[in-house]
N, C-alpha and C positions, 0 to 999 in steps of 0.2 A: 287859756290856762286859768284856773280858779285861784285858790288862796295859797297854793304851794309855790314857794320861791326857792331859787338856788343862786348861790354866789360862788364865784371862784375866789378861794382864799389862799391859794398857792399855785405853784406850777401845775401840780396834778391833784390838788386838794379842792374839795367843794363842800359847801355847807348848804343843807337843805332845811328850810324853815317852813313849818306848818303854821304860818303866821296867825291866821284867824280861826283855826279849827276848833279850839276849845271855847272861844268867846261866845258863839251862839248856843253852846250847850247849857241847858237849863240847870245843870248841876255844877256849873263852872266854879261856884264858890268852894266846892270840894275838890276841884281839879287843880293840880299843881301848876298847870300851864295856862297862860292867857296872853293878853296883849303885851303886858310888861315883860313877861318871861315866856316867849313862845317855845313850843316844842321844836327842837332842831337836832339834826344828826350831821355828822361829818362823814365824808366818803372820799376815797381817793381812787385814782385809776387802777392802782394795783389791786384794790379790793374787788373791782369788777372782774379783773383777770382771775383772781383767786376764786371768786364765786363760780366763774365759768369752769375752771379746772375742777372744783369740788363737784359740781353737777355732772361733769363729764366722767369723773372717776366713779361716781355713784351709778351712772348709766352703764359704764363698762363692766362694773362689778355685777350688776343685775344681768347683763347680757352673758357674762361668763358663767353665772350660776345656771341660767337657762340653757346655755349652749356650751357645755364643758369642752367640747372638741374644737371650739374656735380659738385661734391663737390671738395674741395681743393685737396684731395689726388688723385682723378682721373685726375685733371688738371695737377698736378705735374708729374704723370706717363706719360702722353701724351706729355708733353712739352720737346721734345728732342732738344738739342742744340749741334751743331757741333763746333769743334775748329775754323773752318773758320768763323762762325758767331761771335764767341768771338773775334777773331783777327780783323774782320771787324769793330766791335765796337771800338776797340782800334785804328785802322787805322783812322776811322772817328773822334775820339776824340783827337788824337795826331797829325795827319798829315793833313788830309783834312781841318780841322778847321782853319788852318793858310795858306791855299793855296795862299792867296793874297801876302804873304811874299815869297812864293816859285814861282817865275815867271814861271818856267818850267812846273808848274801844273795848272796855272791859264788860263783857256780857254777864259776868257774875255779880256785878254791882249796879248795872243799869239794864233797861229793857233790851232784850236780845234783838228785837226788830230794829230799834234805833241804832244799836252798835253795829249791826250787820250792814245797814244802809251807810252809816258813817264810814265803816271800814272799806266798803266798796268804793266810795268817793275818794278816800285817801289813797287806796291802792291804785285806782285809775290814774289819778294825778301823779302819784309816785312813779308809775310805769312810764308815763309821758316825760316826766322830768328826767328819769334815768336814761331815757332814749337820747335826750338832749345832752346830758352829761357824757354819755357813751360817745356821741359824735365829737364832743370836745376832746375827749381822751384819744380818739383815733387821730385827731389832728396832731397831738403831741407825740404819740408813739410812732 
């Protein structure tokens, strides 16, 4: 694991901290986050379940639109959702939504090659961290 850390802050609550990510950024002086105030998000086990349910509903709706003759049970059977899809929803809702505050991920304000590479690194570690958190959540529920 790289620079991404998570802590258990409650029974089902976790804090994910991107501790060092903005520190090596050459534009760090313009970045709101750094060593003293790292970028972090909170997540709880219910949010993982809600993200799964949201992705499943989206998939079922698409299947229903493509196959109007399928009943609800058939759509539910065919709507397969991966953990990566669930984590992607959380990534979009928790991290990408505030990219303007995270200078190192904002391609409109920095070189798109740099932000793309940075985003891939963050996403990869976020996905690994979410897998660990998901395992912790499965122990609780």
